[in-house]
C-alpha positions as CSV (number, residue, x, y, z in Angstrom):
1,M,-70.6,29.8,28.5
2,A,-73.7,30.0,25.4
3,D,-75.7,32.8,27.3
4,K,-73.4,35.9,26.5
5,N,-74.8,37.6,28.5
6,A,-74.4,35.8,31.5
7,V,-70.9,35.1,31.0
8,S,-70.7,38.7,30.4
9,A,-72.1,39.6,33.5
10,A,-69.9,36.8,35.5
11,M,-66.9,38.3,34.2
12,F,-64.0,39.9,36.7
13,H,-63.5,43.6,35.9
14,L,-60.4,42.6,33.8
15,E,-59.7,46.3,32.3
16,N,-59.4,47.5,35.6
17,I,-55.6,45.6,35.9
18,H,-53.0,48.1,35.4
19,G,-50.6,46.0,33.7
20,P,-50.3,43.4,31.0
21,I,-52.6,39.9,31.2
22,L,-50.9,36.5,29.8
23,C,-53.4,34.0,29.4
24,L,-51.7,30.1,28.8
25,A,-54.4,27.3,28.4
26,A,-53.9,23.9,26.8
27,Q,-56.0,22.5,24.4
28,D,-57.0,19.1,26.1
29,D,-57.8,20.4,29.2
30,Q,-59.9,17.9,31.0
31,I,-60.9,20.0,33.7
32,W,-62.2,23.4,31.6
33,D,-62.4,24.6,28.4
34,S,-59.3,26.9,28.6
35,P,-59.2,27.6,25.4
36,V,-62.3,29.3,25.2
37,Q,-62.1,30.9,28.2
38,C,-58.5,32.6,27.2
39,S,-60.3,33.3,23.8
40,M,-63.0,35.3,26.0
41,T,-60.4,37.2,28.2
42,M,-58.8,38.3,25.0
43,E,-61.8,39.7,23.4
44,Y,-63.3,41.3,26.8
45,L,-60.2,43.0,27.5
46,Q,-60.3,44.2,23.1
47,A,-63.6,45.4,23.7
48,R,-62.9,47.8,26.5
49,H,-59.4,49.1,24.8
50,H,-56.9,47.8,27.5
51,A,-54.0,49.7,27.2
52,Y,-51.5,47.3,27.6
53,A,-49.9,44.3,25.6
54,D,-52.0,41.3,26.7
55,A,-51.3,38.3,25.3
56,S,-52.4,34.2,25.4
57,Q,-51.3,30.9,24.3
58,V,-52.9,27.7,23.9
59,Y,-50.2,24.6,23.8
60,P,-51.9,22.0,21.7
61,G,-52.1,18.4,23.5
62,A,-51.5,19.9,26.9
63,G,-53.9,19.0,29.8
64,H,-55.0,21.4,32.7
65,I,-51.9,21.4,35.1
66,F,-49.0,20.9,32.2
67,L,-47.3,24.5,33.8
68,F,-46.0,21.6,37.0
69,A,-45.3,18.7,34.4
70,T,-42.2,17.1,34.8
71,P,-40.8,14.2,32.7
72,Q,-40.9,12.4,35.9
73,Q,-44.6,13.2,36.8
74,P,-46.3,14.3,33.7
75,L,-49.2,15.2,35.3
76,V,-51.7,13.4,32.9
77,Q,-54.3,12.5,35.7
78,A,-54.6,12.9,39.9
79,A,-55.7,11.0,42.6
80,E,-58.1,13.1,45.3
81,N,-59.5,11.0,48.4
82,G,-59.0,7.6,45.8
83,T,-61.0,9.5,42.9
84,Q,-58.7,9.6,39.8
85,I,-59.2,12.7,38.4
86,L,-58.4,12.6,34.4
87,L,-56.4,16.3,33.9
88,G,-55.6,15.8,30.3
89,G,-52.8,16.6,28.0
90,S,-50.2,13.5,26.5
91,A,-47.1,13.1,28.9
92,Q,-44.9,14.3,26.3
93,A,-47.7,17.3,25.4
94,N,-47.5,18.7,28.8
95,V,-43.6,18.4,29.4
96,A,-43.3,20.4,26.3
97,A,-45.9,22.7,26.8
98,G,-44.2,23.7,30.3
99,A,-40.8,23.8,28.9
100,Q,-42.2,26.0,26.4
101,A,-44.3,28.1,28.8
102,W,-42.0,29.5,31.9
103,P,-39.5,31.1,29.4
104,K,-42.8,32.9,28.3
105,I,-44.0,33.5,31.5
106,F,-40.2,35.2,32.6
107,S,-40.1,37.0,29.5
108,F,-43.5,38.3,29.5
109,L,-42.7,39.6,33.5
110,A,-39.2,41.1,32.5
111,A,-41.6,43.2,29.8
112,A,-44.0,44.2,32.3
113,L,-41.8,45.4,34.3
114,Q,-39.6,46.7,31.6
115,A,-42.9,48.8,30.4
116,G,-44.1,49.8,33.9
117,S,-40.4,51.2,35.0
118,S,-40.6,53.4,31.8
119,R,-44.3,54.5,32.9
C-alpha cells in the first residue's frame, strides 16, 4: 500500500465503468483496510474525472461483513475449517451499519437508474 506506483499499476480501470460507484467501508475491518481502499478508489476516480456521482461511506465501529449482520448474527467472527476468523466490529456497530447501509445502497441504485434513463 505504501508503494503508490505499484498500487496504481494494480488498480482496476474503474474509470471505464459507465455509472456511479458506491464504496462502503468498515472502520474496524479486520480482513483488509477498507477505509483506505475506498479513499484510494475515490481519489483514483477523481483524478481520472469519472463523470458520475460516485460516493463512499465509512461506517464507524463496523467490521468486514457488516452488510449481512443481524441482531441474531452480528458477524464479528466466523469459523472456517475449525479456524476462528475475526471480522471486526462490535455486534451493535455491525447491525447498525448494515441497517444504515441498505437504504443507502437502494437509494444510490435508484438514483443511478434514474440518471441512466435520462441520458
